[in-house]
VEXLODREN-567124 format. One record per residue: z, x, y of N, C-alpha, C in turn; residue in one letter. Coordinates in steps of 0.1 Angstrom, whole numbers, plus 5000, padded with zeros to 4 digits. Example, Ala and Ser with C-alpha at 12.3 -4.5 7.8 and 13.67 -1.06 7.14 Angstrom:
<dotors>
(dotor (5078, 5132, 4943), (5078, 5123, 4955), (5078, 5132, 4967), "a")
(dotor (5071, 5128, 4978), (5071, 5137, 4989), (5079, 5129, 5000), "s")
</dotors>
This chain:
<dotors>
(dotor (5000, 5008, 4988), (5000, 5000, 5000), (5000, 5009, 5013), "m")
(dotor (4993, 5005, 5023), (4992, 5013, 5035), (5002, 5008, 5045), "s")
(dotor (5010, 4999, 5042), (5020, 4994, 5051), (5034, 4995, 5045), "t")
(dotor (5044, 4997, 5053), (5058, 4999, 5048), (5065, 4986, 5047), "q")
(dotor (5059, 4975, 5053), (5066, 4962, 5052), (5066, 4957, 5038), "k")
(dotor (5077, 4951, 5034), (5078, 4946, 5021), (5070, 4933, 5019), "r")
(dotor (5060, 4933, 5010), (5052, 4922, 5007), (5050, 4920, 4992), "k")
(dotor (5047, 4908, 4989), (5046, 4904, 4975), (5035, 4893, 4974), "l")
(dotor (5027, 4893, 4963), (5018, 4882, 4960), (5022, 4875, 4948), "i")
(dotor (5023, 4862, 4948), (5026, 4854, 4936), (5014, 4846, 4933), "a")
(dotor (5010, 4847, 4920), (4998, 4840, 4915), (5003, 4830, 4905), "i")
(dotor (5001, 4817, 4908), (5006, 4806, 4899), (4995, 4797, 4895), "v")
(dotor (4998, 4788, 4886), (4988, 4778, 4882), (4990, 4775, 4867), "g")
(dotor (4982, 4766, 4862), (4983, 4761, 4848), (4978, 4771, 4838), "p")
(dotor (4981, 4769, 4826), (4976, 4777, 4815), (4961, 4777, 4815), "t")
(dotor (4955, 4789, 4812), (4940, 4791, 4810), (4932, 4789, 4823), "a")
(dotor (4939, 4790, 4835), (4932, 4789, 4847), (4928, 4802, 4854), "s")
(dotor (4930, 4813, 4847), (4925, 4826, 4852), (4935, 4834, 4860), "g")
(dotor (4948, 4831, 4859), (4959, 4838, 4866), (4959, 4853, 4863), "k")
(dotor (4959, 4857, 4851), (4960, 4871, 4847), (4948, 4879, 4852), "s")
(dotor (4936, 4873, 4850), (4924, 4880, 4855), (4924, 4883, 4870), "a")
(dotor (4929, 4873, 4878), (4930, 4874, 4892), (4940, 4885, 4895), "l")
(dotor (4951, 4884, 4889), (4962, 4894, 4891), (4957, 4908, 4889), "a")
(dotor (4949, 4910, 4878), (4944, 4924, 4875), (4935, 4928, 4886), "l")
(dotor (4926, 4920, 4891), (4916, 4923, 4901), (4924, 4927, 4914), "r")
(dotor (4934, 4920, 4917), (4941, 4923, 4930), (4949, 4936, 4928), "l")
(dotor (4955, 4938, 4916), (4963, 4950, 4914), (4954, 4962, 4915), "a")
(dotor (4942, 4962, 4909), (4933, 4973, 4910), (4928, 4975, 4924), "k")
(dotor (4926, 4965, 4931), (4920, 4966, 4945), (4931, 4971, 4955), "k")
(dotor (4943, 4966, 4953), (4953, 4969, 4963), (4965, 4977, 4958), "f")
(dotor (4963, 4985, 4948), (4974, 4994, 4942), (4986, 4986, 4939), "s")
(dotor (4985, 4976, 4930), (4996, 4968, 4926), (5001, 4970, 4912), "g")
(dotor (5013, 4964, 4909), (5018, 4963, 4896), (5022, 4949, 4893), "e")
(dotor (5021, 4945, 4881), (5022, 4931, 4878), (5035, 4927, 4871), "i")
(dotor (5042, 4917, 4875), (5054, 4912, 4869), (5051, 4898, 4863), "i")
(dotor (5053, 4897, 4850), (5050, 4884, 4843), (5061, 4874, 4846), "s")
(dotor (5058, 4862, 4849), (5068, 4852, 4851), (5065, 4841, 4841), "a")
(dotor (5067, 4844, 4828), (5064, 4835, 4817), (5076, 4834, 4808), "d")
(dotor (5081, 4822, 4806), (5093, 4821, 4798), (5092, 4825, 4783), "s")
(dotor (5080, 4826, 4778), (5078, 4830, 4764), (5073, 4845, 4763), "r")
(dotor (5066, 4850, 4773), (5061, 4863, 4772), (5072, 4874, 4773), "q")
(dotor (5084, 4869, 4777), (5096, 4879, 4777), (5100, 4883, 4763), "v")
(dotor (5096, 4874, 4753), (5101, 4877, 4739), (5091, 4886, 4732), "y")
(dotor (5097, 4895, 4724), (5089, 4903, 4715), (5084, 4895, 4703), "g")
(dotor (5072, 4898, 4698), (5067, 4892, 4686), (5060, 4879, 4689), "g")
(dotor (5058, 4876, 4701), (5051, 4863, 4705), (5038, 4866, 4713), "l")
(dotor (5032, 4877, 4711), (5020, 4881, 4719), (5009, 4871, 4717), "a")
(dotor (5006, 4866, 4705), (4995, 4857, 4703), (4998, 4843, 4709), "i")
(dotor (5009, 4837, 4705), (5012, 4824, 4709), (5015, 4822, 4724), "g")
(dotor (5020, 4833, 4730), (5023, 4832, 4744), (5011, 4836, 4753), "s")
(dotor (5001, 4842, 4747), (4989, 4847, 4755), (4992, 4859, 4763), "g")
(dotor (5002, 4867, 4758), (5005, 4879, 4766), (4993, 4889, 4766), "a")
(dotor (4992, 4896, 4778), (4980, 4905, 4779), (4982, 4917, 4770), "i")
(dotor (4972, 4922, 4765), (4973, 4934, 4756), (4972, 4947, 4764), "s")
(dotor (4975, 4958, 4758), (4975, 4971, 4766), (4960, 4974, 4770), "k")
(dotor (4951, 4970, 4761), (4937, 4973, 4764), (4932, 4964, 4776), "k")
(dotor (4936, 4951, 4776), (4932, 4942, 4787), (4939, 4946, 4800), "e")
(dotor (4951, 4952, 4799), (4958, 4956, 4812), (4951, 4967, 4819), "a")
(dotor (4942, 4975, 4812), (4934, 4985, 4818), (4942, 4996, 4826), "g")
(dotor (4954, 4999, 4822), (4962, 5009, 4829), (4970, 5004, 4840), "g")
(dotor (4969, 4991, 4843), (4978, 4985, 4853), (4992, 4982, 4847), "i")
(dotor (5003, 4988, 4853), (5016, 4985, 4847), (5019, 4970, 4848), "p")
(dotor (5024, 4965, 4836), (5029, 4951, 4835), (5044, 4951, 4832), "h")
(dotor (5052, 4943, 4838), (5066, 4943, 4836), (5071, 4930, 4830), "h")
(dotor (5082, 4930, 4823), (5089, 4919, 4818), (5081, 4911, 4807), "l")
(dotor (5075, 4919, 4798), (5068, 4914, 4787), (5073, 4920, 4774), "i")
(dotor (5076, 4911, 4765), (5080, 4915, 4751), (5092, 4924, 4750), "g")
(dotor (5102, 4921, 4758), (5114, 4930, 4757), (5127, 4923, 4752), "f")
(dotor (5126, 4910, 4749), (5138, 4902, 4745), (5136, 4899, 4730), "v")
(dotor (5147, 4901, 4722), (5146, 4897, 4708), (5145, 4881, 4707), "n")
(dotor (5135, 4876, 4700), (5133, 4862, 4699), (5145, 4854, 4693), "p")
(dotor (5154, 4861, 4687), (5166, 4854, 4681), (5176, 4851, 4693), "k")
(dotor (5174, 4857, 4704), (5184, 4856, 4715), (5178, 4845, 4725), "k")
(dotor (5187, 4840, 4734), (5183, 4831, 4744), (5182, 4839, 4757), "t")
(dotor (5172, 4837, 4765), (5170, 4843, 4777), (5169, 4833, 4788), "f")
(dotor (5176, 4834, 4799), (5177, 4824, 4809), (5169, 4827, 4822), "s")
(dotor (5167, 4817, 4830), (5161, 4819, 4843), (5170, 4828, 4852), "a")
(dotor (5183, 4827, 4850), (5192, 4835, 4858), (5190, 4850, 4855), "a")
(dotor (5188, 4853, 4842), (5186, 4867, 4838), (5172, 4871, 4843), "e")
(dotor (5162, 4862, 4843), (5149, 4866, 4848), (5150, 4870, 4863), "f")
(dotor (5157, 4862, 4870), (5159, 4864, 4885), (5164, 4878, 4887), "k")
(dotor (5175, 4882, 4880), (5181, 4895, 4882), (5171, 4906, 4878), "k")
(dotor (5164, 4905, 4867), (5156, 4916, 4863), (5143, 4916, 4871), "l")
(dotor (5138, 4905, 4875), (5125, 4905, 4883), (5128, 4911, 4896), "a")
(dotor (5139, 4908, 4902), (5142, 4914, 4915), (5144, 4929, 4914), "r")
(dotor (5149, 4933, 4903), (5151, 4948, 4901), (5137, 4954, 4900), "r")
(dotor (5128, 4948, 4893), (5114, 4953, 4891), (5107, 4953, 4904), "e")
(dotor (5108, 4943, 4912), (5102, 4942, 4925), (5106, 4954, 4934), "i")
(dotor (5119, 4956, 4934), (5124, 4967, 4943), (5119, 4981, 4938), "k")
(dotor (5118, 4982, 4925), (5112, 4995, 4919), (5098, 4997, 4923), "g")
(dotor (5090, 4986, 4923), (5076, 4987, 4927), (5075, 4990, 4942), "i")
(dotor (5083, 4984, 4950), (5083, 4987, 4964), (5087, 5002, 4967), "w")
(dotor (5096, 5007, 4959), (5100, 5021, 4960), (5089, 5030, 4958), "k")
(dotor (5080, 5026, 4949), (5068, 5035, 4946), (5057, 5032, 4956), "k")
(dotor (5060, 5024, 4967), (5050, 5020, 4977), (5038, 5013, 4971), "k")
(dotor (5040, 5005, 4962), (5030, 4997, 4956), (5033, 4982, 4958), "k")
(dotor (5023, 4974, 4955), (5024, 4959, 4958), (5028, 4952, 4945), "l")
(dotor (5039, 4945, 4946), (5043, 4937, 4934), (5035, 4924, 4934), "p")
(dotor (5030, 4921, 4922), (5022, 4909, 4920), (5028, 4901, 4909), "i")
(dotor (5035, 4890, 4912), (5041, 4882, 4902), (5031, 4871, 4897), "m")
(dotor (5030, 4870, 4884), (5020, 4860, 4879), (5025, 4853, 4867), "v")
(dotor (5024, 4839, 4868), (5029, 4832, 4856), (5028, 4817, 4859), "g")
(dotor (5030, 4809, 4848), (5030, 4795, 4849), (5044, 4788, 4848), "g")
(dotor (5054, 4796, 4847), (5068, 4791, 4846), (5074, 4790, 4860), "t")
(dotor (5072, 4778, 4865), (5076, 4775, 4879), (5091, 4778, 4882), "g")
(dotor (5100, 4775, 4872), (5114, 4778, 4874), (5117, 4792, 4875), "l")
(dotor (5110, 4801, 4868), (5112, 4815, 4869), (5108, 4820, 4882), "y")
(dotor (5097, 4815, 4887), (5092, 4820, 4900), (5101, 4816, 4911), "i")
(dotor (5106, 4803, 4911), (5115, 4798, 4921), (5128, 4806, 4920), "r")
(dotor (5133, 4810, 4908), (5145, 4817, 4907), (5144, 4831, 4913), "a")
(dotor (5133, 4838, 4910), (5131, 4852, 4915), (5128, 4852, 4930), "a")
(dotor (5119, 4844, 4935), (5114, 4845, 4948), (5122, 4837, 4958), "l")
(dotor (5126, 4825, 4955), (5134, 4816, 4964), (5149, 4818, 4962), "d")
(dotor (5152, 4825, 4951), (5167, 4827, 4949), (5174, 4815, 4944), "g")
(dotor (5167, 4806, 4937), (5173, 4794, 4932), (5185, 4797, 4923), "l")
(dotor (5196, 4792, 4926), (5208, 4795, 4919), (5208, 4788, 4905), "a")
(dotor (5209, 4795, 4894), (5209, 4789, 4881), (5223, 4790, 4875), "i")
(dotor (5229, 4779, 4871), (5242, 4779, 4865), (5243, 4789, 4853), "p")
(dotor (5253, 4797, 4853), (5256, 4806, 4842), (5264, 4800, 4831), "e")
(dotor (5258, 4793, 4822), (5265, 4786, 4811), (5259, 4792, 4798), "v")
(dotor (5268, 4797, 4790), (5264, 4803, 4777), (5260, 4792, 4767), "r")
(dotor (5250, 4795, 4758), (5246, 4785, 4748), (5258, 4780, 4739), "p")
(dotor (5258, 4767, 4737), (5268, 4761, 4728), (5260, 4757, 4715), "n")
(dotor (5260, 4765, 4705), (5252, 4763, 4693), (5256, 4750, 4686), "q")
(dotor (5269, 4748, 4685), (5274, 4736, 4678), (5269, 4723, 4685), "k")
(dotor (5269, 4723, 4698), (5264, 4711, 4706), (5249, 4710, 4704), "l")
(dotor (5242, 4722, 4705), (5228, 4721, 4703), (5224, 4716, 4690), "r")
(dotor (5231, 4720, 4679), (5228, 4715, 4666), (5229, 4699, 4665), "n")
(dotor (5239, 4694, 4672), (5241, 4680, 4672), (5230, 4673, 4680), "e")
(dotor (5226, 4679, 4692), (5216, 4672, 4700), (5202, 4673, 4694), "l")
(dotor (5200, 4684, 4687), (5186, 4685, 4681), (5183, 4674, 4671), "e")
(dotor (5193, 4667, 4666), (5191, 4656, 4657), (5187, 4643, 4664), "r")
(dotor (5188, 4643, 4678), (5185, 4631, 4685), (5170, 4632, 4691), "k")
(dotor (5165, 4620, 4693), (5152, 4619, 4699), (5152, 4621, 4714), "g")
(dotor (5140, 4623, 4720), (5140, 4626, 4735), (5145, 4614, 4743), "v")
(dotor (5143, 4601, 4738), (5147, 4590, 4745), (5162, 4589, 4746), "a")
(dotor (5169, 4592, 4735), (5184, 4592, 4735), (5189, 4604, 4744), "e")
(dotor (5183, 4615, 4743), (5187, 4627, 4751), (5185, 4624, 4766), "l")
(dotor (5175, 4617, 4769), (5172, 4613, 4783), (5183, 4604, 4788), "s")
(dotor (5187, 4594, 4780), (5197, 4584, 4784), (5211, 4592, 4786), "r")
(dotor (5214, 4601, 4777), (5226, 4609, 4778), (5227, 4616, 4791), "m")
(dotor (5216, 4623, 4794), (5216, 4631, 4807), (5216, 4622, 4819), "l")
(dotor (5210, 4611, 4818), (5210, 4601, 4830), (5224, 4597, 4833), "k")
(dotor (5232, 4595, 4822), (5246, 4591, 4824), (5255, 4602, 4830), "r")
(dotor (5251, 4615, 4826), (5260, 4626, 4829), (5256, 4632, 4843), "m")
(dotor (5243, 4632, 4846), (5239, 4639, 4858), (5226, 4633, 4862), "d")
(dotor (5227, 4622, 4870), (5214, 4615, 4874), (5205, 4623, 4882), "r")
(dotor (5210, 4632, 4891), (5201, 4640, 4900), (5193, 4649, 4891), "r")
(dotor (5199, 4656, 4881), (5191, 4665, 4873), (5181, 4657, 4864), "r")
(dotor (5186, 4645, 4860), (5177, 4636, 4852), (5164, 4632, 4859), "w")
(dotor (5166, 4630, 4872), (5154, 4625, 4880), (5144, 4636, 4882), "e")
(dotor (5147, 4649, 4881), (5137, 4660, 4883), (5133, 4666, 4870), "e")
(dotor (5139, 4664, 4859), (5136, 4671, 4847), (5124, 4665, 4839), "i")
(dotor (5117, 4673, 4831), (5107, 4668, 4822), (5113, 4661, 4811), "d")
(dotor (5112, 4647, 4811), (5120, 4639, 4801), (5113, 4639, 4787), "k")
(dotor (5102, 4646, 4786), (5096, 4646, 4773), (5098, 4660, 4766), "r")
(dotor (5106, 4668, 4772), (5108, 4682, 4767), (5122, 4682, 4762), "n")
(dotor (5124, 4682, 4748), (5138, 4681, 4743), (5146, 4694, 4746), "p")
(dotor (5139, 4706, 4747), (5146, 4718, 4749), (5152, 4718, 4763), "r")
(dotor (5145, 4713, 4773), (5150, 4712, 4787), (5161, 4701, 4787), "r")
(dotor (5160, 4690, 4781), (5170, 4680, 4781), (5183, 4685, 4774), "l")
(dotor (5182, 4692, 4763), (5193, 4697, 4756), (5201, 4707, 4765), "i")
(dotor (5193, 4716, 4771), (5199, 4726, 4780), (5207, 4719, 4792), "r")
(dotor (5200, 4709, 4798), (5206, 4702, 4809), (5219, 4695, 4805), "a")
(dotor (5219, 4689, 4793), (5232, 4683, 4788), (5242, 4693, 4785), "i")
(dotor (5238, 4704, 4780), (5247, 4715, 4777), (5254, 4720, 4790), "e")
(dotor (5246, 4722, 4800), (5252, 4726, 4813), (5261, 4715, 4819), "v")
(dotor (5256, 4703, 4818), (5264, 4692, 4824), (5278, 4690, 4817), "a")
(dotor (5278, 4692, 4804), (5291, 4692, 4796), (5300, 4703, 4800), "k")
(dotor (5294, 4715, 4803), (5302, 4726, 4807), (5308, 4725, 4821), "a")
(dotor (5299, 4720, 4830), (5302, 4721, 4845), (5306, 4707, 4851), "l")
(dotor (5304, 4696, 4843), (5305, 4683, 4848), (5292, 4678, 4853), "g")
(dotor (5284, 4686, 4860), (5270, 4682, 4864), (5264, 4695, 4869), "k")
(dotor (5251, 4695, 4870), (5244, 4707, 4875), (5246, 4708, 4890), "v")
(dotor (5251, 4719, 4896), (5254, 4720, 4910), (5241, 4718, 4918), "p")
(dotor (5242, 4713, 4930), (5230, 4712, 4939), (5225, 4726, 4941), "k")
(dotor (5211, 4728, 4940), (5206, 4741, 4941), (5209, 4748, 4954), "p")
(dotor (5212, 4761, 4953), (5214, 4769, 4965), (5203, 4780, 4965), "e")
(dotor (5198, 4784, 4977), (5187, 4793, 4977), (5192, 4806, 4983), "l")
(dotor (5187, 4817, 4978), (5189, 4831, 4983), (5176, 4838, 4983), "d")
(dotor (5167, 4834, 4993), (5153, 4839, 4992), (5152, 4854, 4992), "p")
(dotor (5142, 4859, 4985), (5139, 4873, 4985), (5134, 4877, 4999), "l")
(dotor (5140, 4888, 5003), (5136, 4893, 5017), (5123, 4900, 5017), "k")
(dotor (5112, 4892, 5018), (5099, 4897, 5018), (5089, 4887, 5023), "a")
(dotor (5077, 4892, 5028), (5066, 4883, 5031), (5059, 4880, 5018), "d")
(dotor (5057, 4867, 5014), (5052, 4863, 5001), (5039, 4855, 5004), "i")
(dotor (5029, 4859, 4997), (5016, 4851, 4997), (5015, 4844, 4983), "l")
(dotor (5015, 4831, 4983), (5014, 4823, 4971), (4999, 4819, 4969), "f")
(dotor (4993, 4823, 4958), (4980, 4818, 4954), (4981, 4810, 4942), "m")
(dotor (4972, 4800, 4942), (4972, 4791, 4930), (4958, 4791, 4924), "g")
(dotor (4957, 4792, 4910), (4944, 4792, 4903), (4943, 4778, 4896), "t")
(dotor (4931, 4773, 4898), (4928, 4760, 4891), (4913, 4759, 4890), "t")
(dotor (4908, 4749, 4884), (4894, 4746, 4882), (4892, 4732, 4879), "m")
(dotor (4879, 4728, 4878), (4876, 4714, 4874), (4881, 4711, 4860), "g")
(dotor (4884, 4698, 4858), (4890, 4694, 4845), (4882, 4698, 4833), "r")
(dotor (4869, 4696, 4833), (4861, 4699, 4821), (4861, 4714, 4818), "e")
(dotor (4860, 4722, 4828), (4861, 4737, 4826), (4874, 4741, 4821), "r")
(dotor (4885, 4736, 4827), (4898, 4739, 4823), (4900, 4735, 4808), "l")
(dotor (4896, 4723, 4804), (4898, 4719, 4790), (4890, 4728, 4781), "e")
(dotor (4878, 4732, 4785), (4870, 4742, 4777), (4877, 4755, 4775), "a")
(dotor (4883, 4760, 4786), (4891, 4772, 4785), (4903, 4771, 4776), "n")
(dotor (4910, 4759, 4777), (4921, 4757, 4768), (4917, 4757, 4753), "v")
(dotor (4906, 4750, 4750), (4901, 4750, 4736), (4897, 4764, 4731), "r")
(dotor (4891, 4772, 4740), (4887, 4785, 4736), (4900, 4794, 4734), "k")
(dotor (4909, 4792, 4743), (4922, 4800, 4742), (4929, 4796, 4728), "r")
(dotor (4930, 4784, 4725), (4937, 4780, 4713), (4929, 4784, 4701), "v")
(dotor (4916, 4783, 4701), (4907, 4788, 4690), (4909, 4803, 4687), "r")
(dotor (4910, 4810, 4698), (4912, 4825, 4697), (4926, 4828, 4692), "n")
(dotor (4936, 4820, 4696), (4949, 4822, 4691), (4950, 4821, 4675), "m")
(dotor (4944, 4810, 4670), (4944, 4808, 4656), (4936, 4818, 4649), "i")
(dotor (4924, 4822, 4654), (4916, 4832, 4648), (4923, 4846, 4649), "r")
(dotor (4931, 4848, 4660), (4937, 4860, 4662), (4950, 4863, 4654), "g")
(dotor (4955, 4852, 4647), (4967, 4854, 4639), (4979, 4847, 4642), "g")
(dotor (4978, 4835, 4649), (4990, 4827, 4653), (4998, 4823, 4641), "l")
(dotor (4991, 4819, 4630), (4999, 4815, 4618), (5006, 4827, 4612), "i")
(dotor (5000, 4838, 4611), (5007, 4850, 4606), (5018, 4854, 4615), "k")
(dotor (5016, 4853, 4628), (5027, 4857, 4638), (5039, 4847, 4636), "e")
(dotor (5037, 4835, 4634), (5047, 4825, 4632), (5055, 4828, 4619), "t")
(dotor (5048, 4831, 4608), (5054, 4834, 4595), (5062, 4847, 4597), "k")
(dotor (5058, 4856, 4605), (5065, 4869, 4607), (5078, 4866, 4614), "e")
(dotor (5078, 4856, 4623), (5091, 4853, 4630), (5101, 4847, 4620), "l")
(dotor (5096, 4838, 4611), (5104, 4833, 4601), (5110, 4844, 4592), "v")
(dotor (5101, 4853, 4587), (5105, 4864, 4578), (5115, 4873, 4585), "d")
(dotor (5114, 4874, 4598), (5123, 4884, 4605), (5137, 4878, 4607), "s")
(dotor (5139, 4865, 4603), (5152, 4859, 4604), (5154, 4850, 4616), "g")
(dotor (5143, 4847, 4624), (5144, 4838, 4635), (5145, 4824, 4629), "v")
(dotor (5155, 4816, 4632), (5157, 4803, 4627), (5146, 4793, 4632), "g")
(dotor (5143, 4783, 4623), (5132, 4775, 4627), (5134, 4766, 4639), "e")
(dotor (5147, 4762, 4641), (5150, 4755, 4654), (5147, 4764, 4666), "n")
(dotor (5151, 4777, 4665), (5148, 4786, 4676), (5133, 4788, 4678), "k")
(dotor (5125, 4789, 4667), (5111, 4790, 4668), (5105, 4779, 4675), "i")
(dotor (5110, 4767, 4672), (5104, 4755, 4679), (5107, 4755, 4694), "r")
(dotor (5119, 4761, 4697), (5122, 4762, 4712), (5113, 4772, 4719), "e")
(dotor (5106, 4780, 4711), (5097, 4790, 4718), (5084, 4785, 4722), "l")
(dotor (5082, 4772, 4720), (5069, 4766, 4725), (5062, 4758, 4714), "g")
(dotor (5054, 4748, 4719), (5047, 4739, 4710), (5037, 4747, 4701), "f")
(dotor (5032, 4758, 4706), (5023, 4766, 4697), (5030, 4769, 4684), "e")
(dotor (5042, 4774, 4685), (5050, 4778, 4673), (5055, 4766, 4666), "y")
(dotor (5059, 4755, 4673), (5064, 4743, 4666), (5053, 4737, 4659), "s")
(dotor (5041, 4736, 4665), (5030, 4730, 4658), (5026, 4738, 4646), "d")
(dotor (5026, 4751, 4647), (5022, 4760, 4636), (5032, 4759, 4625), "t")
(dotor (5045, 4758, 4628), (5055, 4756, 4617), (5051, 4743, 4609), "l")
(dotor (5047, 4733, 4617), (5043, 4720, 4610), (5032, 4723, 4600), "g")
(dotor (5022, 4731, 4604), (5011, 4734, 4596), (5016, 4742, 4584), "f")
(dotor (5025, 4752, 4586), (5030, 4760, 4575), (5037, 4751, 4564), "i")
(dotor (5044, 4741, 4569), (5051, 4731, 4561), (5042, 4720, 4556), "h")
(dotor (5029, 4722, 4557), (5019, 4712, 4552), (5020, 4699, 4558), "s")
(dotor (5024, 4698, 4571), (5024, 4686, 4578), (5010, 4683, 4584), "e")
(dotor (5002, 4693, 4584), (4988, 4691, 4588), (4979, 4696, 4577), "m")
(dotor (4967, 4690, 4576), (4958, 4694, 4564), (4949, 4706, 4566), "g")
(dotor (4946, 4709, 4579), (4937, 4720, 4581), (4940, 4727, 4594), "s")
(dotor (4933, 4739, 4595), (4935, 4747, 4607), (4928, 4739, 4619), "k")
(dotor (4918, 4732, 4616), (4911, 4724, 4627), (4921, 4713, 4632), "s")
(dotor (4929, 4707, 4623), (4939, 4698, 4628), (4950, 4704, 4636), "e")
(dotor (4954, 4716, 4632), (4964, 4724, 4640), (4958, 4727, 4653), "l")
(dotor (4945, 4731, 4654), (4939, 4735, 4666), (4939, 4723, 4676), "q")
(dotor (4935, 4711, 4671), (4935, 4699, 4679), (4948, 4696, 4684), "r")
(dotor (4959, 4697, 4676), (4972, 4694, 4680), (4977, 4703, 4692), "k")
(dotor (4974, 4716, 4690), (4978, 4726, 4701), (4971, 4724, 4714), "i")
(dotor (4958, 4721, 4712), (4950, 4718, 4724), (4956, 4706, 4732), "v")
(dotor (4959, 4695, 4724), (4964, 4683, 4730), (4978, 4686, 4737), "k")
(dotor (4986, 4694, 4731), (4999, 4697, 4737), (4998, 4706, 4749), "d")
(dotor (4988, 4715, 4748), (4985, 4724, 4759), (4981, 4717, 4772), "t")
(dotor (4972, 4707, 4770), (4967, 4699, 4781), (4978, 4691, 4787), "l")
(dotor (4988, 4686, 4779), (4999, 4679, 4784), (5008, 4688, 4793), "r")
(dotor (5009, 4700, 4788), (5017, 4711, 4795), (5010, 4714, 4808), "y")
(dotor (4997, 4716, 4808), (4990, 4719, 4820), (4992, 4708, 4831), "v")
(dotor (4993, 4696, 4826), (4995, 4685, 4836), (5009, 4686, 4842), "k")
(dotor (5019, 4690, 4834), (5033, 4691, 4839), (5033, 4703, 4849), "r")
(dotor (5026, 4714, 4845), (5026, 4726, 4854), (5020, 4722, 4868), "q")
(dotor (5009, 4715, 4868), (5003, 4711, 4880), (5012, 4702, 4888), "m")
(dotor (5019, 4693, 4882), (5028, 4684, 4889), (5039, 4692, 4896), "t")
(dotor (5044, 4703, 4889), (5054, 4712, 4895), (5048, 4719, 4907), "w")
(dotor (5037, 4726, 4905), (5031, 4735, 4916), (5025, 4727, 4928), "f")
(dotor (5020, 4715, 4925), (5014, 4707, 4936), (5025, 4704, 4947), "k")
(dotor (5038, 4704, 4943), (5048, 4701, 4952), (5051, 4712, 4962), "k")
(dotor (5046, 4724, 4959), (5049, 4736, 4968), (5037, 4738, 4978), "d")
(dotor (5040, 4734, 4990), (5030, 4735, 5001), (5026, 4749, 5005), "r")
(dotor (5033, 4759, 5000), (5030, 4773, 5004), (5018, 4778, 4996), "r")
(dotor (5015, 4772, 4985), (5004, 4777, 4977), (4990, 4775, 4982), "i")
(dotor (4983, 4786, 4983), (4968, 4785, 4987), (4960, 4784, 4974), "h")
(dotor (4954, 4773, 4972), (4946, 4771, 4960), (4932, 4777, 4961), "w")
(dotor (4930, 4787, 4953), (4918, 4796, 4954), (4906, 4790, 4947), "i")
(dotor (4895, 4790, 4954), (4883, 4785, 4949), (4875, 4795, 4941), "k")
(dotor (4876, 4808, 4945), (4868, 4818, 4939), (4874, 4832, 4942), "n")
(dotor (4869, 4842, 4935), (4875, 4856, 4937), (4873, 4861, 4951), "l")
(dotor (4862, 4859, 4957), (4860, 4863, 4971), (4870, 4858, 4980), "g")
(dotor (4873, 4845, 4979), (4884, 4839, 4988), (4897, 4846, 4985), "e")
(dotor (4900, 4849, 4973), (4913, 4855, 4969), (4914, 4869, 4975), "a")
(dotor (4903, 4877, 4974), (4903, 4890, 4979), (4904, 4890, 4994), "l")
(dotor (4897, 4881, 5001), (4898, 4881, 5016), (4913, 4877, 5020), "d")
(dotor (4918, 4867, 5013), (4932, 4862, 5017), (4942, 4874, 5015), "l")
(dotor (4941, 4881, 5004), (4950, 4892, 5001), (4949, 4903, 5011), "a")
(dotor (4936, 4906, 5014), (4934, 4917, 5024), (4940, 4914, 5037), "k")
(dotor (4938, 4902, 5042), (4944, 4898, 5055), (4959, 4898, 5054), "k")
(dotor (4965, 4894, 5043), (4979, 4893, 5041), (4985, 4907, 5041), "f")
(dotor (4979, 4916, 5034), (4984, 4930, 5032), (4983, 4938, 5045), "i")
(dotor (4972, 4937, 5052), (4970, 4947, 5062), (4972, 4941, 5076), "y")
(dotor (4977, 4929, 5077), (4979, 4923, 5091), (4994, 4919, 5092), "h")
</dotors>
């Protein structure tokens, strides 16, 4: 970077919308290093299902916070905030540009806006009890315990509901968010595209996952001692693949269709989250992104 002022670019958007490719181009152009903000890419052994960038694809650009957590363990947004801020400061110290890229909105808000995340340790006994309940019942429980949290949560995601109930039981309710913004100038870019093109990208991504060894990767997680409930928490790609392994689906084509369907639902939830953030500049093409970044960095 040619300027001493602390700056950071955040690239957000739905799955398969080109975030990683844009981050790489900007990193190469403006001497940057990339910080992944993805709630599954932090885990080791999930490279295929999480879509983590390979060493070859990275092309020599340093990537941080990928594949360093044991999948048997639980990793929180609060931990991500702490580690991401440490990495950002390290990149600034090298006089390079931090580029945060990912589709996990909560992680991005935690790291950049300083969203306070309650520090509540996992309660495995409670989780085991809650995992036997359906999402409708979990939703009703949370609504009784903490209506404010219930109003903003994804009510179709059992993992999020269980965690919210766990926090509410420990604290009474989730505290109103407090912010401790990162002291930096931040440019938010969003990647998106037309519905048909995005759906085609999702289908290609899922097809490549299955051809690339998603089933083998899931079996390896089981063989390494990661419990099946934990594997399901790692994302629908792994939950769906476990179903295939247990013969709940008849063919790889059926598995592929299921993951595509779940991915498109997830994409919709991601866009609902990001569309609320008015700071995001939604990028139409690479040229626009390069011009916007240049003006931000050098002015």
